C-alpha positions as protocol buffer text, in pm:
chain_id: "A"
residue {
  index: 1
  type: MET
  ca { x: -8941 y: -5986 z: -3350 }
}
residue {
  index: 2
  type: HIS
  ca { x: -8718 y: -6170 z: -3568 }
}
residue {
  index: 3
  type: ASN
  ca { x: -8723 y: -6590 z: -3510 }
}
residue {
  index: 4
  type: ASP
  ca { x: -8336 y: -6666 z: -3471 }
}
residue {
  index: 5
  type: GLU
  ca { x: -8343 y: -7034 z: -3668 }
}
residue {
  index: 6
  type: PRO
  ca { x: -8309 y: -7010 z: -4023 }
}
residue {
  index: 7
  type: PRO
  ca { x: -8587 y: -7174 z: -4293 }
}
residue {
  index: 8
  type: THR
  ca { x: -8534 y: -7523 z: -4335 }
}
residue {
  index: 9
  type: GLY
  ca { x: -8215 y: -7630 z: -4487 }
}
residue {
  index: 10
  type: THR
  ca { x: -8092 y: -7286 z: -4502 }
}
residue {
  index: 11
  type: PRO
  ca { x: -7697 y: -7214 z: -4352 }
}
residue {
  index: 12
  type: ARG
  ca { x: -7689 y: -6960 z: -4120 }
}
residue {
  index: 13
  type: GLN
  ca { x: -7442 y: -6664 z: -4229 }
}
residue {
  index: 14
  type: ARG
  ca { x: -7132 y: -6652 z: -4040 }
}
residue {
  index: 15
  type: VAL
  ca { x: -6953 y: -6281 z: -4081 }
}
residue {
  index: 16
  type: CYS
  ca { x: -6670 y: -6168 z: -3955 }
}
residue {
  index: 17
  type: PHE
  ca { x: -6538 y: -5788 z: -4019 }
}
residue {
  index: 18
  type: THR
  ca { x: -6337 y: -5547 z: -3924 }
}
residue {
  index: 19
  type: MET
  ca { x: -6342 y: -5190 z: -3721 }
}
residue {
  index: 20
  type: ASN
  ca { x: -6068 y: -4945 z: -3604 }
}
residue {
  index: 21
  type: VAL
  ca { x: -6114 y: -4787 z: -3260 }
}
residue {
  index: 22
  type: ARG
  ca { x: -5877 y: -4500 z: -3176 }
}
residue {
  index: 23
  type: PRO
  ca { x: -5572 y: -4617 z: -3035 }
}
residue {
  index: 24
  type: ASP
  ca { x: -5560 y: -4326 z: -2749 }
}
residue {
  index: 25
  type: ARG
  ca { x: -5939 y: -4442 z: -2710 }
}
residue {
  index: 26
  type: ILE
  ca { x: -5873 y: -4818 z: -2664 }
}
residue {
  index: 27
  type: ASP
  ca { x: -5922 y: -4867 z: -2314 }
}
residue {
  index: 28
  type: ASP
  ca { x: -6247 y: -4598 z: -2305 }
}
residue {
  index: 29
  type: TYR
  ca { x: -6407 y: -4804 z: -2606 }
}
residue {
  index: 30
  type: LEU
  ca { x: -6383 y: -5125 z: -2419 }
}
residue {
  index: 31
  type: ALA
  ca { x: -6534 y: -4970 z: -2082 }
}
residue {
  index: 32
  type: ALA
  ca { x: -6792 y: -4888 z: -2250 }
}
residue {
  index: 33
  type: HIS
  ca { x: -6835 y: -5278 z: -2355 }
}
residue {
  index: 34
  type: GLU
  ca { x: -6830 y: -5377 z: -1985 }
}
residue {
  index: 35
  type: HIS
  ca { x: -7214 y: -5280 z: -1973 }
}
residue {
  index: 36
  type: VAL
  ca { x: -7399 y: -5258 z: -2311 }
}
residue {
  index: 37
  type: TRP
  ca { x: -7763 y: -5105 z: -2315 }
}
residue {
  index: 38
  type: PRO
  ca { x: -7993 y: -5377 z: -2238 }
}
residue {
  index: 39
  type: ASP
  ca { x: -8212 y: -5257 z: -2454 }
}
residue {
  index: 40
  type: MET
  ca { x: -7926 y: -5218 z: -2701 }
}
residue {
  index: 41
  type: LEU
  ca { x: -7901 y: -5598 z: -2666 }
}
residue {
  index: 42
  type: ASP
  ca { x: -8265 y: -5695 z: -2700 }
}
residue {
  index: 43
  type: ALA
  ca { x: -8229 y: -5522 z: -3017 }
}
residue {
  index: 44
  type: LEU
  ca { x: -7958 y: -5691 z: -3168 }
}
residue {
  index: 45
  type: ARG
  ca { x: -8150 y: -6033 z: -3074 }
}
residue {
  index: 46
  type: GLU
  ca { x: -8457 y: -5903 z: -3219 }
}
residue {
  index: 47
  type: THR
  ca { x: -8277 y: -5828 z: -3558 }
}
residue {
  index: 48
  type: GLY
  ca { x: -8141 y: -6129 z: -3579 }
}
residue {
  index: 49
  type: TRP
  ca { x: -7769 y: -6130 z: -3421 }
}
residue {
  index: 50
  type: SER
  ca { x: -7673 y: -6406 z: -3248 }
}
residue {
  index: 51
  type: ASN
  ca { x: -7358 y: -6561 z: -3136 }
}
residue {
  index: 52
  type: TYR
  ca { x: -7227 y: -6209 z: -3157 }
}
residue {
  index: 53
  type: SER
  ca { x: -6892 y: -6129 z: -3028 }
}
residue {
  index: 54
  type: LEU
  ca { x: -6588 y: -5855 z: -3078 }
}
residue {
  index: 55
  type: PHE
  ca { x: -6206 y: -5888 z: -3039 }
}
residue {
  index: 56
  type: MET
  ca { x: -5960 y: -5653 z: -3038 }
}
residue {
  index: 57
  type: GLN
  ca { x: -5575 y: -5703 z: -3091 }
}
residue {
  index: 58
  type: PRO
  ca { x: -5397 y: -5511 z: -2860 }
}
residue {
  index: 59
  type: GLY
  ca { x: -5261 y: -5191 z: -2922 }
}
residue {
  index: 60
  type: THR
  ca { x: -5376 y: -5127 z: -3259 }
}
residue {
  index: 61
  type: GLY
  ca { x: -5722 y: -5068 z: -3207 }
}
residue {
  index: 62
  type: LEU
  ca { x: -5854 y: -5315 z: -3424 }
}
residue {
  index: 63
  type: VAL
  ca { x: -6191 y: -5454 z: -3357 }
}
residue {
  index: 64
  type: VAL
  ca { x: -6283 y: -5802 z: -3507 }
}
residue {
  index: 65
  type: GLY
  ca { x: -6636 y: -5906 z: -3496 }
}
residue {
  index: 66
  type: TYR
  ca { x: -6819 y: -6203 z: -3550 }
}
residue {
  index: 67
  type: VAL
  ca { x: -7198 y: -6278 z: -3595 }
}
residue {
  index: 68
  type: GLU
  ca { x: -7432 y: -6537 z: -3711 }
}
residue {
  index: 69
  type: THR
  ca { x: -7734 y: -6481 z: -3849 }
}
residue {
  index: 70
  type: ASP
  ca { x: -7998 y: -6599 z: -4128 }
}
residue {
  index: 71
  type: ASN
  ca { x: -7908 y: -6248 z: -4341 }
}
residue {
  index: 72
  type: PHE
  ca { x: -7601 y: -5998 z: -4245 }
}
residue {
  index: 73
  type: ASP
  ca { x: -7738 y: -5724 z: -4448 }
}
residue {
  index: 74
  type: ARG
  ca { x: -8135 y: -5750 z: -4405 }
}
residue {
  index: 75
  type: ALA
  ca { x: -7992 y: -5789 z: -3993 }
}
residue {
  index: 76
  type: HIS
  ca { x: -7775 y: -5522 z: -4047 }
}
residue {
  index: 77
  type: GLU
  ca { x: -8047 y: -5284 z: -4196 }
}
residue {
  index: 78
  type: LEU
  ca { x: -8312 y: -5390 z: -3927 }
}
residue {
  index: 79
  type: MET
  ca { x: -8088 y: -5280 z: -3678 }
}
residue {
  index: 80
  type: ALA
  ca { x: -7993 y: -4953 z: -3816 }
}
residue {
  index: 81
  type: GLN
  ca { x: -8368 y: -4881 z: -3828 }
}
residue {
  index: 82
  type: THR
  ca { x: -8388 y: -4912 z: -3414 }
}
residue {
  index: 83
  type: ALA
  ca { x: -8418 y: -4603 z: -3227 }
}
residue {
  index: 84
  type: VAL
  ca { x: -8128 y: -4743 z: -2945 }
}
residue {
  index: 85
  type: ASN
  ca { x: -7880 y: -4818 z: -3223 }
}
residue {
  index: 86
  type: SER
  ca { x: -7895 y: -4467 z: -3317 }
}
residue {
  index: 87
  type: ARG
  ca { x: -7813 y: -4385 z: -2975 }
}
residue {
  index: 88
  type: TRP
  ca { x: -7540 y: -4657 z: -2950 }
}
residue {
  index: 89
  type: GLN
  ca { x: -7370 y: -4538 z: -3268 }
}
residue {
  index: 90
  type: ALA
  ca { x: -7368 y: -4192 z: -3168 }
}
residue {
  index: 91
  type: SER
  ca { x: -7206 y: -4305 z: -2792 }
}
residue {
  index: 92
  type: MET
  ca { x: -6949 y: -4460 z: -3000 }
}
residue {
  index: 93
  type: ALA
  ca { x: -6854 y: -4256 z: -3296 }
}
residue {
  index: 94
  type: GLN
  ca { x: -6588 y: -4071 z: -3023 }
}
residue {
  index: 95
  type: TYR
  ca { x: -6406 y: -4344 z: -3032 }
}
residue {
  index: 96
  type: PHE
  ca { x: -6362 y: -4401 z: -3416 }
}
residue {
  index: 97
  type: ALA
  ca { x: -6121 y: -4149 z: -3630 }
}
residue {
  index: 98
  type: ASP
  ca { x: -6413 y: -4027 z: -3814 }
}
residue {
  index: 99
  type: PRO
  ca { x: -6678 y: -3928 z: -3535 }
}
residue {
  index: 100
  type: THR
  ca { x: -6953 y: -3763 z: -3795 }
}
residue {
  index: 101
  type: ALA
  ca { x: -6964 y: -4149 z: -3917 }
}
residue {
  index: 102
  type: GLY
  ca { x: -7148 y: -4424 z: -3731 }
}
residue {
  index: 103
  type: PRO
  ca { x: -6908 y: -4697 z: -3633 }
}
residue {
  index: 104
  type: ASP
  ca { x: -7101 y: -4948 z: -3780 }
}
residue {
  index: 105
  type: THR
  ca { x: -7101 y: -4786 z: -4101 }
}
residue {
  index: 106
  type: THR
  ca { x: -6682 y: -4816 z: -4072 }
}
residue {
  index: 107
  type: MET
  ca { x: -6705 y: -5187 z: -4101 }
}
residue {
  index: 108
  type: SER
  ca { x: -6539 y: -5374 z: -4325 }
}
residue {
  index: 109
  type: ARG
  ca { x: -6672 y: -5705 z: -4410 }
}
residue {
  index: 110
  type: LEU
  ca { x: -6398 y: -6030 z: -4447 }
}
residue {
  index: 111
  type: ASP
  ca { x: -6459 y: -6317 z: -4709 }
}
residue {
  index: 112
  type: HIS
  ca { x: -6501 y: -6631 z: -4552 }
}
residue {
  index: 113
  type: TYR
  ca { x: -6377 y: -6889 z: -4700 }
}
residue {
  index: 114
  type: PHE
  ca { x: -6327 y: -7220 z: -4468 }
}
residue {
  index: 115
  type: HIS
  ca { x: -6485 y: -7332 z: -4216 }
}
residue {
  index: 116
  type: LEU
  ca { x: -6456 y: -7677 z: -4007 }
}
residue {
  index: 117
  type: ALA
  ca { x: -6769 y: -7813 z: -3824 }
}
């Protein structure tokens, strides 16, 4: 298990990314997120994901994700190593343009340039 608190003096990363759901599968994709598997939620927490949110632009399939973590690259890598993530990504692939690619590999990370605390 990983501690959600950053080392003293180290700011947490606020990370935003986009993904694109097929417009004809938006309703099914949203329905799949109504009951995210408890072991998936546990794995996200245990690998350092916190304050994680997903947003969708209506009608377009544009997904915007936001997460806070000590080290996004490490949290993403640790999550990719879990069995539950492999199962989740396989179940979500059908909603994206390339069903052979895991949705978590299609994330496009946005540059963070401003924050008002």
